[in-house]
PQR file with spaces between the fields and no chain letter, atoms N, CA, C, O and H, PARSE charges and radii, in Angstrom:
ATOM       1  N    MET     1       9.278    0.439    3.811 -0.4000 1.5000
ATOM       2  CA   MET     1       8.527    0.730    4.828 -0.0000 2.0000
ATOM       3  C    MET     1       7.745    0.749    5.156  0.5500 1.7000
ATOM       4  O    MET     1       7.402    1.355    6.171 -0.5500 1.4000
ATOM       5  N    ALA     2       6.963   -0.026    4.328 -0.4000 1.5000
ATOM       6  CA   ALA     2       5.311    0.328    4.772 -0.0000 2.0000
ATOM       7  C    ALA     2       5.100   -1.149    5.910  0.5500 1.7000
ATOM       8  O    ALA     2       4.314   -1.411    6.820 -0.5500 1.4000
ATOM       9  H    ALA     2       7.242   -0.519    3.504  0.4000 1.0000
ATOM      10  N    TYR     3       6.079   -1.751    5.369 -0.4000 1.5000
ATOM      11  CA   TYR     3       6.164   -2.797    6.548 -0.0000 2.0000
ATOM      12  C    TYR     3       5.759   -2.118    8.072  0.5500 1.7000
ATOM      13  O    TYR     3       4.715   -2.411    8.654 -0.5500 1.4000
ATOM      14  H    TYR     3       6.718   -1.538    4.630  0.4000 1.0000
ATOM      15  N    LEU     4       6.842   -1.094    8.648 -0.4000 1.5000
ATOM      16  CA   LEU     4       7.006   -0.151    9.488 -0.0000 2.0000
ATOM      17  C    LEU     4       4.969    0.228   10.229  0.5500 1.7000
ATOM      18  O    LEU     4       5.042    0.346   11.452 -0.5500 1.4000
ATOM      19  H    LEU     4       7.691   -0.855    8.176  0.4000 1.0000
ATOM      20  N    GLY     5       3.829    0.355    9.843 -0.4000 1.5000
ATOM      21  CA   GLY     5       2.728    0.035   10.093 -0.0000 2.0000
ATOM      22  C    GLY     5       2.036   -0.992    9.889  0.5500 1.7000
ATOM      23  O    GLY     5       0.814   -0.991    9.737 -0.5500 1.4000
ATOM      24  H    GLY     5       3.769    0.260    8.849  0.4000 1.0000
ATOM      25  N    LYS     6       2.804   -2.016    9.869 -0.4000 1.5000
ATOM      26  CA   LYS     6       2.097   -3.168   10.486 -0.0000 2.0000
ATOM      27  C    LYS     6       2.283   -3.350   11.659  0.5500 1.7000
ATOM      28  O    LYS     6       3.450   -3.685   11.864 -0.5500 1.4000
ATOM      29  H    LYS     6       3.796   -2.017    9.993  0.4000 1.0000
ATOM      30  N    GLY     7       1.117   -3.234   13.385 -0.4000 1.5000
ATOM      31  CA   GLY     7       2.192   -3.309   13.929 -0.0000 2.0000
ATOM      32  C    GLY     7       1.376   -2.834   14.977  0.5500 1.7000
ATOM      33  O    GLY     7       0.151   -2.712   14.951 -0.5500 1.4000
ATOM      34  H    GLY     7       0.169   -2.962   13.219  0.4000 1.0000
ATOM      35  N    ARG     8       2.610   -2.424   16.449 -0.4000 1.5000
ATOM      36  CA   ARG     8       1.488   -1.029   17.483 -0.0000 2.0000
ATOM      37  C    ARG     8       3.523   -0.961   17.362  0.5500 1.7000
ATOM      38  O    ARG     8       4.587   -1.494   17.047 -0.5500 1.4000
ATOM      39  H    ARG     8       3.605   -2.524   16.470  0.4000 1.0000
ATOM      40  N    ARG     9       2.660    0.360   18.012 -0.4000 1.5000
ATOM      41  CA   ARG     9       4.189    1.104   18.100 -0.0000 2.0000
ATOM      42  C    ARG     9       4.644    0.475   19.580  0.5500 1.7000
ATOM      43  O    ARG     9       5.737    0.943   19.898 -0.5500 1.4000
ATOM      44  H    ARG     9       1.795    0.793   18.268  0.4000 1.0000
ATOM      45  N    GLU    10       4.261   -0.195   20.295 -0.4000 1.5000
ATOM      46  CA   GLU    10       5.648   -1.417   21.091 -0.0000 2.0000
ATOM      47  C    GLU    10       6.564   -2.020   19.532  0.5500 1.7000
ATOM      48  O    GLU    10       7.667   -1.852   19.010 -0.5500 1.4000
ATOM      49  H    GLU    10       3.373   -0.576   20.036  0.4000 1.0000
ATOM      50  N    ASP    11       5.592   -2.606   19.328 -0.4000 1.5000
ATOM      51  CA   ASP    11       6.664   -3.765   17.840 -0.0000 2.0000
ATOM      52  C    ASP    11       8.065   -2.671   17.941  0.5500 1.7000
ATOM      53  O    ASP    11       9.248   -2.884   18.209 -0.5500 1.4000
ATOM      54  H    ASP    11       4.697   -2.742   19.752  0.4000 1.0000
ATOM      55  N    LEU    12       7.244   -1.331   17.565 -0.4000 1.5000
ATOM      56  CA   LEU    12       8.440   -0.439   16.487 -0.0000 2.0000
ATOM      57  C    LEU    12       9.440   -0.340   17.820  0.5500 1.7000
ATOM      58  O    LEU    12      10.605   -0.235   17.437 -0.5500 1.4000
ATOM      59  H    LEU    12       6.283   -1.157   17.348  0.4000 1.0000
ATOM      60  N    PHE    13       9.305   -0.344   19.511 -0.4000 1.5000
ATOM      61  CA   PHE    13      10.375   -0.136   20.584 -0.0000 2.0000
ATOM      62  C    PHE    13      10.928   -1.816   19.931  0.5500 1.7000
ATOM      63  O    PHE    13      11.844   -1.858   19.111 -0.5500 1.4000
ATOM      64  H    PHE    13       8.359   -0.430   19.822  0.4000 1.0000
ATOM      65  N    VAL    14      10.479   -2.653   20.251 -0.4000 1.5000
ATOM      66  CA   VAL    14      11.312   -3.717   20.884 -0.0000 2.0000
ATOM      67  C    VAL    14      12.034   -3.608   19.082  0.5500 1.7000
ATOM      68  O    VAL    14      13.067   -4.233   19.323 -0.5500 1.4000
ATOM      69  H    VAL    14       9.734   -2.618   20.918  0.4000 1.0000
ATOM      70  N    LEU    15      12.154   -3.241   17.524 -0.4000 1.5000
ATOM      71  CA   LEU    15      12.620   -3.258   16.768 -0.0000 2.0000
ATOM      72  C    LEU    15      13.556   -2.253   17.500  0.5500 1.7000
ATOM      73  O    LEU    15      14.555   -2.913   17.790 -0.5500 1.4000
ATOM      74  H    LEU    15      11.314   -2.733   17.328  0.4000 1.0000
ATOM      75  N    ALA    16      13.708   -1.033   17.918 -0.4000 1.5000
ATOM      76  CA   ALA    16      14.736   -0.070   17.953 -0.0000 2.0000
ATOM      77  C    ALA    16      15.562   -0.712   18.588  0.5500 1.7000
ATOM      78  O    ALA    16      16.707   -0.581   18.157 -0.5500 1.4000
ATOM      79  H    ALA    16      12.897   -0.498   17.682  0.4000 1.0000
ATOM      80  N    THR    17      15.350   -1.908   20.170 -0.4000 1.5000
ATOM      81  CA   THR    17      15.538   -2.174   20.680 -0.0000 2.0000
ATOM      82  C    THR    17      16.729   -2.552   20.340  0.5500 1.7000
ATOM      83  O    THR    17      17.832   -2.006   20.371 -0.5500 1.4000
ATOM      84  H    THR    17      14.419   -2.014   20.520  0.4000 1.0000
ATOM      85  N    GLU    18      16.140   -4.120   19.830 -0.4000 1.5000
ATOM      86  CA   GLU    18      16.612   -5.374   18.452 -0.0000 2.0000
ATOM      87  C    GLU    18      18.476   -4.046   18.199  0.5500 1.7000
ATOM      88  O    GLU    18      19.592   -3.916   18.701 -0.5500 1.4000
ATOM      89  H    GLU    18      15.244   -4.564   19.805  0.4000 1.0000
ATOM      90  N    LEU    19      17.566   -3.399   17.049 -0.4000 1.5000
ATOM      91  CA   LEU    19      18.686   -2.942   16.204 -0.0000 2.0000
ATOM      92  C    LEU    19      19.733   -2.045   16.801  0.5500 1.7000
ATOM      93  O    LEU    19      20.582   -1.708   15.975 -0.5500 1.4000
ATOM      94  H    LEU    19      16.659   -3.505   16.641  0.4000 1.0000
ATOM      95  N    ASN    20      19.981   -1.347   18.565 -0.4000 1.5000
ATOM      96  CA   ASN    20      19.989   -0.321   18.966 -0.0000 2.0000
ATOM      97  C    ASN    20      20.729    1.106   19.094  0.5500 1.7000
ATOM      98  O    ASN    20      21.840    1.635   19.063 -0.5500 1.4000
ATOM      99  H    ASN    20      19.291   -1.620   19.236  0.4000 1.0000
ATOM     100  N    LEU    21      18.992    1.432   19.302 -0.4000 1.5000
ATOM     101  CA   LEU    21      18.708    2.737   19.014 -0.0000 2.0000
ATOM     102  C    LEU    21      18.647    3.875   19.989  0.5500 1.7000
ATOM     103  O    LEU    21      19.495    3.359   20.718 -0.5500 1.4000
ATOM     104  H    LEU    21      18.090    1.001   19.327  0.4000 1.0000
ATOM     105  N    LYS    22      18.510    4.404   20.286 -0.4000 1.5000
ATOM     106  CA   LYS    22      19.057    5.015   21.555 -0.0000 2.0000
ATOM     107  C    LYS    22      17.134    5.843   21.567  0.5500 1.7000
ATOM     108  O    LYS    22      16.868    6.890   20.977 -0.5500 1.4000
ATOM     109  H    LYS    22      17.821    4.822   19.693  0.4000 1.0000
ATOM     110  N    HIS    23      16.012    4.934   22.456 -0.4000 1.5000
ATOM     111  CA   HIS    23      14.919    5.461   22.070 -0.0000 2.0000
ATOM     112  C    HIS    23      14.400    5.470   23.266  0.5500 1.7000
ATOM     113  O    HIS    23      14.913    4.798   24.161 -0.5500 1.4000
ATOM     114  H    HIS    23      16.228    4.084   22.936  0.4000 1.0000
ATOM     115  N    ASP    24      13.230    6.279   23.488 -0.4000 1.5000
ATOM     116  CA   ASP    24      12.138    6.816   25.026 -0.0000 2.0000
ATOM     117  C    ASP    24      11.074    5.979   24.694  0.5500 1.7000
ATOM     118  O    ASP    24      11.133    5.095   23.840 -0.5500 1.4000
ATOM     119  H    ASP    24      12.813    6.824   22.760  0.4000 1.0000
ATOM     120  N    LYS    25      10.222    6.222   25.287 -0.4000 1.5000
ATOM     121  CA   LYS    25       8.692    5.522   25.829 -0.0000 2.0000
ATOM     122  C    LYS    25       7.936    6.920   25.313  0.5500 1.7000
ATOM     123  O    LYS    25       6.903    6.679   24.689 -0.5500 1.4000
ATOM     124  H    LYS    25      10.173    6.940   25.981  0.4000 1.0000
ATOM     125  N    SER    26       8.286    8.447   25.469 -0.4000 1.5000
ATOM     126  CA   SER    26       7.456    9.686   24.930 -0.0000 2.0000
ATOM     127  C    SER    26       7.626   10.020   22.740  0.5500 1.7000
ATOM     128  O    SER    26       7.192   11.005   22.142 -0.5500 1.4000
ATOM     129  H    SER    26       9.125    8.642   25.976  0.4000 1.0000
ATOM     130  N    MET    27       8.413    8.748   22.090 -0.4000 1.5000
ATOM     131  CA   MET    27       8.923    9.158   21.426 -0.0000 2.0000
ATOM     132  C    MET    27       7.018    8.452   20.462  0.5500 1.7000
ATOM     133  O    MET    27       6.008    7.794   20.713 -0.5500 1.4000
ATOM     134  H    MET    27       8.765    7.948   22.576  0.4000 1.0000
ATOM     135  N    THR    28       7.457    8.970   19.731 -0.4000 1.5000
ATOM     136  CA   THR    28       5.714    8.681   18.099 -0.0000 2.0000
ATOM     137  C    THR    28       5.653    7.483   17.420  0.5500 1.7000
ATOM     138  O    THR    28       6.596    6.750   17.120 -0.5500 1.4000
ATOM     139  H    THR    28       8.278    9.505   19.527  0.4000 1.0000
ATOM     140  N    ILE    29       4.515    7.339   17.205 -0.4000 1.5000
ATOM     141  CA   ILE    29       5.575    6.049   15.926 -0.0000 2.0000
ATOM     142  C    ILE    29       6.160    6.590   14.298  0.5500 1.7000
ATOM     143  O    ILE    29       6.753    5.989   13.402 -0.5500 1.4000
ATOM     144  H    ILE    29       3.749    7.935   17.449  0.4000 1.0000
ATOM     145  N    ALA    30       5.635    8.102   14.447 -0.4000 1.5000
ATOM     146  CA   ALA    30       6.152    9.051   12.980 -0.0000 2.0000
ATOM     147  C    ALA    30       7.653    8.874   13.925  0.5500 1.7000
ATOM     148  O    ALA    30       8.111    7.840   13.439 -0.5500 1.4000
ATOM     149  H    ALA    30       5.153    8.590   15.175  0.4000 1.0000
ATOM     150  N    THR    31       8.315    9.179   14.645 -0.4000 1.5000
ATOM     151  CA   THR    31       9.666    9.412   15.353 -0.0000 2.0000
ATOM     152  C    THR    31      10.171    8.134   15.260  0.5500 1.7000
ATOM     153  O    THR    31      11.140    7.994   14.514 -0.5500 1.4000
ATOM     154  H    THR    31       7.943   10.019   15.041  0.4000 1.0000
ATOM     155  N    LEU    32       9.688    7.041   15.918 -0.4000 1.5000
ATOM     156  CA   LEU    32      10.490    5.578   15.726 -0.0000 2.0000
ATOM     157  C    LEU    32      10.288    5.401   14.078  0.5500 1.7000
ATOM     158  O    LEU    32      11.268    4.776   13.673 -0.5500 1.4000
ATOM     159  H    LEU    32       8.900    7.155   16.524  0.4000 1.0000
ATOM     160  N    LYS    33       9.807    5.569   13.491 -0.4000 1.5000
ATOM     161  CA   LYS    33       9.951    4.896   12.019 -0.0000 2.0000
ATOM     162  C    LYS    33      11.136    6.018   11.618  0.5500 1.7000
ATOM     163  O    LYS    33      11.708    5.675   10.583 -0.5500 1.4000
ATOM     164  H    LYS    33       9.011    6.076   13.820  0.4000 1.0000
ATOM     165  N    ASN    34      11.286    6.388   11.784 -0.4000 1.5000
ATOM     166  CA   ASN    34      11.802    8.002   10.699 -0.0000 2.0000
ATOM     167  C    ASN    34      13.215    7.505   11.977  0.5500 1.7000
ATOM     168  O    ASN    34      14.207    7.186   11.323 -0.5500 1.4000
ATOM     169  H    ASN    34      10.822    6.667   12.625  0.4000 1.0000
ATOM     170  N    LEU    35      13.461    7.395   13.411 -0.4000 1.5000
ATOM     171  CA   LEU    35      15.087    6.411   13.726 -0.0000 2.0000
ATOM     172  C    LEU    35      15.477    5.540   13.397  0.5500 1.7000
ATOM     173  O    LEU    35      16.622    5.338   12.992 -0.5500 1.4000
ATOM     174  H    LEU    35      12.655    7.655   13.942  0.4000 1.0000
ATOM     175  N    ILE    36      14.149    4.430   13.545 -0.4000 1.5000
ATOM     176  CA   ILE    36      14.219    3.504   12.454 -0.0000 2.0000
ATOM     177  C    ILE    36      15.411    3.504   11.433  0.5500 1.7000
ATOM     178  O    ILE    36      16.559    3.152   11.704 -0.5500 1.4000
ATOM     179  H    ILE    36      13.219    4.594   13.874  0.4000 1.0000
ATOM     180  N    THR    37      14.952    3.964   10.187 -0.4000 1.5000
ATOM     181  CA   THR    37      14.809    3.857    8.830 -0.0000 2.0000
ATOM     182  C    THR    37      15.818    4.942    7.787  0.5500 1.7000
ATOM     183  O    THR    37      16.080    5.084    6.592 -0.5500 1.4000
ATOM     184  H    THR    37      14.019    4.250    9.966  0.4000 1.0000
ATOM     185  N    GLY    38      16.275    5.769    9.561 -0.4000 1.5000
ATOM     186  CA   GLY    38      17.560    6.649    8.776 -0.0000 2.0000
ATOM     187  C    GLY    38      18.249    6.534    9.922  0.5500 1.7000
ATOM     188  O    GLY    38      18.665    7.515   10.538 -0.5500 1.4000
ATOM     189  H    GLY    38      16.062    5.654   10.531  0.4000 1.0000
ATOM     190  N    SER    39      18.466    5.006   10.390 -0.4000 1.5000
ATOM     191  CA   SER    39      19.387    4.603   11.526 -0.0000 2.0000
ATOM     192  C    SER    39      20.978    4.468   10.273  0.5500 1.7000
ATOM     193  O    SER    39      21.035    4.736    9.073 -0.5500 1.4000
ATOM     194  H    SER    39      18.128    4.209    9.890  0.4000 1.0000
ATOM     195  N    GLU    40      21.861    4.044   11.052 -0.4000 1.5000
ATOM     196  CA   GLU    40      23.460    4.478   10.440 -0.0000 2.0000
ATOM     197  C    GLU    40      23.111    2.499    9.940  0.5500 1.7000
ATOM     198  O    GLU    40      22.600    1.592   10.598 -0.5500 1.4000
ATOM     199  H    GLU    40      21.815    3.826   12.027  0.4000 1.0000
ATOM     200  N    GLY    41      23.673    2.531    8.545 -0.4000 1.5000
ATOM     201  CA   GLY    41      24.121    0.596    8.134 -0.0000 2.0000
ATOM     202  C    GLY    41      22.422    0.236    8.195  0.5500 1.7000
ATOM     203  O    GLY    41      22.048   -0.937    8.169 -0.5500 1.4000
ATOM     204  H    GLY    41      24.088    3.268    8.011  0.4000 1.0000
ATOM     205  N    TYR    42      21.164    1.717    8.302 -0.4000 1.5000
ATOM     206  CA   TYR    42      20.318    0.693    8.077 -0.0000 2.0000
ATOM     207  C    TYR    42      19.066    0.181    6.495  0.5500 1.7000
ATOM     208  O    TYR    42      18.676    0.845    5.535 -0.5500 1.4000
ATOM     209  H    TYR    42      21.467    2.670    8.322  0.4000 1.0000
ATOM     210  N    ASP    43      18.677   -1.939    7.118 -0.4000 1.5000
ATOM     211  CA   ASP    43      19.276   -2.774    5.805 -0.0000 2.0000
ATOM     212  C    ASP    43      17.879   -3.025    5.872  0.5500 1.7000
ATOM     213  O    ASP    43      17.505   -4.119    6.295 -0.5500 1.4000
ATOM     214  H    ASP    43      18.993   -2.478    7.898  0.4000 1.0000
ATOM     215  N    GLU    44      16.914   -2.019    5.451 -0.4000 1.5000
ATOM     216  CA   GLU    44      15.840   -2.489    5.123 -0.0000 2.0000
ATOM     217  C    GLU    44      14.663   -4.082    4.958  0.5500 1.7000
ATOM     218  O    GLU    44      13.452   -4.214    5.134 -0.5500 1.4000
ATOM     219  H    GLU    44      17.218   -1.131    5.107  0.4000 1.0000
ATOM     220  N    GLU    45      16.409   -5.634    4.308 -0.4000 1.5000
ATOM     221  CA   GLU    45      15.056   -6.446    4.058 -0.0000 2.0000
ATOM     222  C    GLU    45      15.653   -7.412    5.778  0.5500 1.7000
ATOM     223  O    GLU    45      15.257   -8.440    6.329 -0.5500 1.4000
ATOM     224  H    GLU    45      17.393   -5.526    4.165  0.4000 1.0000
ATOM     225  N    LEU    46      17.135   -6.031    6.218 -0.4000 1.5000
ATOM     226  CA   LEU    46      16.760   -7.287    7.907 -0.0000 2.0000
ATOM     227  C    LEU    46      15.745   -6.562    8.386  0.5500 1.7000
ATOM     228  O    LEU    46      14.709   -7.096    8.782 -0.5500 1.4000
ATOM     229  H    LEU    46      17.457   -5.196    5.771  0.4000 1.0000
ATOM     230  N    THR    47      15.933   -5.335    8.396 -0.4000 1.5000
ATOM     231  CA   THR    47      14.579   -4.385    9.058 -0.0000 2.0000
ATOM     232  C    THR    47      13.708   -5.486    9.239  0.5500 1.7000
ATOM     233  O    THR    47      13.720   -6.339   10.126 -0.5500 1.4000
ATOM     234  H    THR    47      16.775   -4.901    8.074  0.4000 1.0000
ATOM     235  N    LYS    48      12.834   -5.324    8.124 -0.4000 1.5000
ATOM     236  CA   LYS    48      11.833   -5.686    8.238 -0.0000 2.0000
ATOM     237  C    LYS    48      11.670   -7.139    8.308  0.5500 1.7000
ATOM     238  O    LYS    48      10.537   -7.387    8.718 -0.5500 1.4000
ATOM     239  H    LYS    48      12.825   -4.631    7.403  0.4000 1.0000
ATOM     240  N    ASN    49      12.671   -8.710    7.959 -0.4000 1.5000
ATOM     241  CA   ASN    49      12.615   -9.577    8.360 -0.0000 2.0000
ATOM     242  C    ASN    49      12.500   -9.617   10.483  0.5500 1.7000
ATOM     243  O    ASN    49      11.760  -10.358   11.131 -0.5500 1.4000
ATOM     244  H    ASN    49      13.593   -8.509    7.626  0.4000 1.0000
ATOM     245  N    LEU    50      13.679   -8.374   11.157 -0.4000 1.5000
ATOM     246  CA   LEU    50      13.315   -8.096   12.503 -0.0000 2.0000
ATOM     247  C    LEU    50      11.627   -7.403   12.873  0.5500 1.7000
ATOM     248  O    LEU    50      11.276   -7.518   14.047 -0.5500 1.4000
ATOM     249  H    LEU    50      14.280   -7.772   10.630  0.4000 1.0000
ATOM     250  N    HIS    51      10.769   -6.807   12.029 -0.4000 1.5000
ATOM     251  CA   HIS    51       9.585   -6.870   12.968 -0.0000 2.0000
ATOM     252  C    HIS    51       8.819   -8.481   12.120  0.5500 1.7000
ATOM     253  O    HIS    51       8.501   -9.449   12.811 -0.5500 1.4000
ATOM     254  H    HIS    51      11.054   -6.714   11.075  0.4000 1.0000
ATOM     255  N    ALA    52       8.730   -8.475   11.333 -0.4000 1.5000
ATOM     256  CA   ALA    52       8.402   -9.430   10.996 -0.0000 2.0000
ATOM     257  C    ALA    52       7.227  -10.514   12.365  0.5500 1.7000
ATOM     258  O    ALA    52       6.116  -10.808   12.806 -0.5500 1.4000
ATOM     259  H    ALA    52       8.988   -7.689   10.771  0.4000 1.0000
ATOM     260  N    THR    53       8.746  -10.658   12.401 -0.4000 1.5000
ATOM     261  CA   THR    53       9.625  -11.746   13.978 -0.0000 2.0000
ATOM     262  C    THR    53       8.106  -10.747   14.789  0.5500 1.7000
ATOM     263  O    THR    53       6.879  -10.669   14.722 -0.5500 1.4000
ATOM     264  H    THR    53       9.648  -10.419   12.043  0.4000 1.0000
ATOM     265  N    ILE    54       9.625   -9.985   15.722 -0.4000 1.5000
ATOM     266  CA   ILE    54       8.622   -9.203   16.470 -0.0000 2.0000
ATOM     267  C    ILE    54       7.288   -9.151   16.544  0.5500 1.7000
ATOM     268  O    ILE    54       6.779   -9.229   17.662 -0.5500 1.4000
ATOM     269  H    ILE    54      10.621  -10.048   15.777  0.4000 1.0000
ATOM     270  N    VAL    55       6.406   -9.002   15.313 -0.4000 1.5000
ATOM     271  CA   VAL    55       5.004   -9.058   15.849 -0.0000 2.0000
ATOM     272  C    VAL    55       4.739  -10.363   15.564  0.5500 1.7000
ATOM     273  O    VAL    55       3.589  -10.487   15.987 -0.5500 1.4000
ATOM     274  H    VAL    55       6.820   -8.938   14.405  0.4000 1.0000
ATOM     275  N    GLY    56       5.108  -11.534   15.066 -0.4000 1.5000
ATOM     276  CA   GLY    56       4.770  -12.333   14.655 -0.0000 2.0000
ATOM     277  C    GLY    56       5.247  -13.236   15.900  0.5500 1.7000
ATOM     278  O    GLY    56       4.729  -14.345   15.770 -0.5500 1.4000
ATOM     279  H    GLY    56       6.042  -11.433   14.723  0.4000 1.0000
ATOM     280  N    ASP    57       6.370  -13.144   17.533 -0.4000 1.5000
ATOM     281  CA   ASP    57       6.301  -12.861   18.781 -0.0000 2.0000
ATOM     282  C    ASP    57       4.869  -12.160   19.472  0.5500 1.7000
ATOM     283  O    ASP    57       4.231  -12.750   20.344 -0.5500 1.4000
ATOM     284  H    ASP    57       6.791  -12.243   17.638  0.4000 1.0000
ATOM     285  N    ARG    58       4.730  -11.677   19.280 -0.4000 1.5000
ATOM     286  CA   ARG    58       3.592  -10.843   19.791 -0.0000 2.0000
ATOM     287  C    ARG    58       2.399  -11.610   19.797  0.5500 1.7000
ATOM     288  O    ARG    58       1.756  -12.135   20.706 -0.5500 1.4000
ATOM     289  H    ARG    58       5.248  -11.198   18.571  0.4000 1.0000
ATOM     290  N    LYS    59       2.239  -11.545   18.439 -0.4000 1.5000
ATOM     291  CA   LYS    59       0.859  -11.819   18.397 -0.0000 2.0000
ATOM     292  C    LYS    59       0.477  -13.409   19.024  0.5500 1.7000
ATOM     293  O    LYS    59      -0.525  -13.810   19.616 -0.5500 1.4000
ATOM     294  H    LYS    59       2.760  -11.119   17.700  0.4000 1.0000
ATOM     295  N    SER    60       1.472  -13.958   18.698 -0.4000 1.5000
ATOM     296  CA   SER    60       1.791  -15.601   19.165 -0.0000 2.0000
ATOM     297  C    SER    60       1.648  -15.501   20.993  0.5500 1.7000
ATOM     298  O    SER    60       1.104  -16.307   21.746 -0.5500 1.4000
ATOM     299  H    SER    60       2.286  -13.633   18.217  0.4000 1.0000
ATOM     300  N    ASN    61       2.271  -14.356   21.286 -0.4000 1.5000
ATOM     301  CA   ASN    61       2.341  -14.412   23.550 -0.0000 2.0000
ATOM     302  C    ASN    61       0.834  -14.088   23.538  0.5500 1.7000
ATOM     303  O    ASN    61       0.415  -14.645   24.553 -0.5500 1.4000
ATOM     304  H    ASN    61       2.713  -13.701   20.674  0.4000 1.0000
ATOM     305  N    GLU    62      -0.413  -13.356   22.801 -0.4000 1.5000
ATOM     306  CA   GLU    62      -1.159  -12.855   22.937 -0.0000 2.0000
ATOM     307  C    GLU    62      -2.082  -14.200   22.576  0.5500 1.7000
ATOM     308  O    GLU    62      -3.283  -14.091   22.818 -0.5500 1.4000
ATOM     309  H    GLU    62      -0.072  -12.904   21.976  0.4000 1.0000
ATOM     310  N    GLU    63      -1.657  -15.325   22.073 -0.4000 1.5000
ATOM     311  CA   GLU    63      -3.201  -15.653   21.973 -0.0000 2.0000
ATOM     312  C    GLU    63      -2.982  -16.566   23.253  0.5500 1.7000
ATOM     313  O    GLU    63      -3.658  -16.623   24.281 -0.5500 1.4000
ATOM     314  H    GLU    63      -0.681  -15.414   21.876  0.4000 1.0000
ATOM     315  N    ARG    64      -1.586  -17.418   22.809 -0.4000 1.5000
ATOM     316  CA   ARG    64      -1.077  -17.687   24.060 -0.0000 2.0000
ATOM     317  C    ARG    64      -1.795  -17.968   25.520  0.5500 1.7000
ATOM     318  O    ARG    64      -2.234  -18.926   26.156 -0.5500 1.4000
ATOM     319  H    ARG    64      -1.037  -17.371   21.975  0.4000 1.0000
ATOM     320  N    ILE    65      -1.569  -15.847   25.725 -0.4000 1.5000
ATOM     321  CA   ILE    65      -2.530  -16.008   26.766 -0.0000 2.0000
ATOM     322  C    ILE    65      -3.792  -15.701   27.105  0.5500 1.7000
ATOM     323  O    ILE    65      -4.192  -15.345   28.213 -0.5500 1.4000
ATOM     324  H    ILE    65      -1.212  -15.069   25.209  0.4000 1.0000
ATOM     325  N    ARG    66      -4.805  -15.945   25.477 -0.4000 1.5000
ATOM     326  CA   ARG    66      -5.158  -15.685   25.717 -0.0000 2.0000
ATOM     327  C    ARG    66      -6.258  -17.377   25.572  0.5500 1.7000
ATOM     328  O    ARG    66      -7.448  -17.577   25.813 -0.5500 1.4000
ATOM     329  H    ARG    66      -4.480  -16.234   24.576  0.4000 1.0000
ATOM     330  N    ALA    67      -5.350  -18.131   25.169 -0.4000 1.5000
ATOM     331  CA   ALA    67      -5.471  -19.529   25.462 -0.0000 2.0000
ATOM     332  C    ALA    67      -5.482  -20.271   26.950  0.5500 1.7000
ATOM     333  O    ALA    67      -5.878  -21.419   27.153 -0.5500 1.4000
ATOM     334  H    ALA    67      -4.383  -17.969   24.974  0.4000 1.0000
ATOM     335  N    GLU    68      -5.135  -19.662   27.606 -0.4000 1.5000
ATOM     336  CA   GLU    68      -4.968  -20.006   28.776 -0.0000 2.0000
ATOM     337  C    GLU    68      -5.506  -19.416   30.261  0.5500 1.7000
ATOM     338  O    GLU    68      -5.348  -19.871   31.394 -0.5500 1.4000
ATOM     339  H    GLU    68      -4.814  -18.730   27.441  0.4000 1.0000
ATOM     340  N    GLU    69      -6.281  -18.083   29.731 -0.4000 1.5000
ATOM     341  CA   GLU    69      -7.584  -17.954   30.329 -0.0000 2.0000
ATOM     342  C    GLU    69      -8.580  -18.084   29.642  0.5500 1.7000
ATOM     343  O    GLU    69      -9.661  -17.828   30.171 -0.5500 1.4000
ATOM     344  H    GLU    69      -6.408  -17.713   28.810  0.4000 1.0000
ATOM     345  N    GLN    70      -8.556  -18.364   28.749 -0.4000 1.5000
ATOM     346  CA   GLN    70     -10.604  -19.226   28.906 -0.0000 2.0000
ATOM     347  C    GLN    70     -10.177  -21.135   29.757  0.5500 1.7000
ATOM     348  O    GLN    70     -11.045  -21.746   30.381 -0.5500 1.4000
ATOM     349  H    GLN    70      -7.678  -18.572   28.319  0.4000 1.0000
ATOM     350  N    GLU    71      -8.689  -21.716   29.542 -0.4000 1.5000
ATOM     351  CA   GLU    71      -8.925  -22.860   29.792 -0.0000 2.0000
ATOM     352  C    GLU    71      -8.714  -22.313   31.653  0.5500 1.7000
ATOM     353  O    GLU    71      -8.601  -23.243   32.451 -0.5500 1.4000
ATOM     354  H    GLU    71      -7.983  -21.220   29.035  0.4000 1.0000
ATOM     355  N    GLN    72      -8.668  -20.695   32.291 -0.4000 1.5000
ATOM     356  CA   GLN    72      -8.875  -21.008   33.565 -0.0000 2.0000
ATOM     357  C    GLN    72      -9.710  -20.740   33.703  0.5500 1.7000
ATOM     358  O    GLN    72      -9.956  -20.719   34.909 -0.5500 1.4000
ATOM     359  H    GLN    72      -8.760  -19.939   31.642  0.4000 1.0000
ATOM     360  N    LYS    73     -10.841  -20.326   32.862 -0.4000 1.5000
ATOM     361  CA   LYS    73     -12.288  -19.519   32.774 -0.0000 2.0000
ATOM     362  C    LYS    73     -12.570  -21.257   33.096  0.5500 1.7000
ATOM     363  O    LYS    73     -12.271  -22.026   34.009 -0.5500 1.4000
ATOM     364  H    LYS    73     -10.642  -20.343   31.882  0.4000 1.0000
ATOM     365  N    LEU    74     -12.854  -21.296   32.598 -0.4000 1.5000
ATOM     366  CA   LEU    74     -13.483  -23.355   32.008 -0.0000 2.0000
ATOM     367  C    LEU    74     -12.653  -23.872   33.599  0.5500 1.7000
ATOM     368  O    LEU    74     -13.441  -24.524   34.284 -0.5500 1.4000
ATOM     369  H    LEU    74     -13.097  -20.672   31.856  0.4000 1.0000
ATOM     370  N    ARG    75     -11.959  -23.784   33.930 -0.4000 1.5000
ATOM     371  CA   ARG    75     -11.780  -23.902   34.590 -0.0000 2.0000
ATOM     372  C    ARG    75     -12.095  -24.341   36.281  0.5500 1.7000
ATOM     373  O    ARG    75     -11.730  -25.287   36.979 -0.5500 1.4000
ATOM     374  H    ARG    75     -11.319  -23.255   33.373  0.4000 1.0000
ATOM     375  N    THR    76     -12.898  -23.221   36.501 -0.4000 1.5000
ATOM     376  CA   THR    76     -13.955  -22.321   37.252 -0.0000 2.0000
ATOM     377  C    THR    76     -14.535  -22.264   37.087  0.5500 1.7000
ATOM     378  O    THR    76     -15.201  -21.282   37.413 -0.5500 1.4000
ATOM     379  H    THR    76     -13.194  -22.452   35.934  0.4000 1.0000
ATOM     380  N    GLU    77     -14.917  -23.067   36.505 -0.4000 1.5000
ATOM     381  CA   GLU    77     -16.808  -22.562   36.257 -0.0000 2.0000
ATOM     382  C    GLU    77     -16.913  -24.407   37.076  0.5500 1.7000
ATOM     383  O    GLU    77     -18.009  -24.925   37.293 -0.5500 1.4000
ATOM     384  H    GLU    77     -14.376  -23.865   36.240  0.4000 1.0000
């Protein structure tokens, strides 16, 4: 379950959505972790892989946006 600590709160929201769990934006990280690990049919390996994919996608997207902003900045100079 330590893998759930790697990433951001927003990643846990995406994971909960992917797992079709009912959640709301006021939930804390601890509450989200408990919701995910306590869900019926919890499969640690599946959840771990999904979480890693979600975190990786978010990081790739952030890097792409950062590169686009840098490129835009260079064009305006």
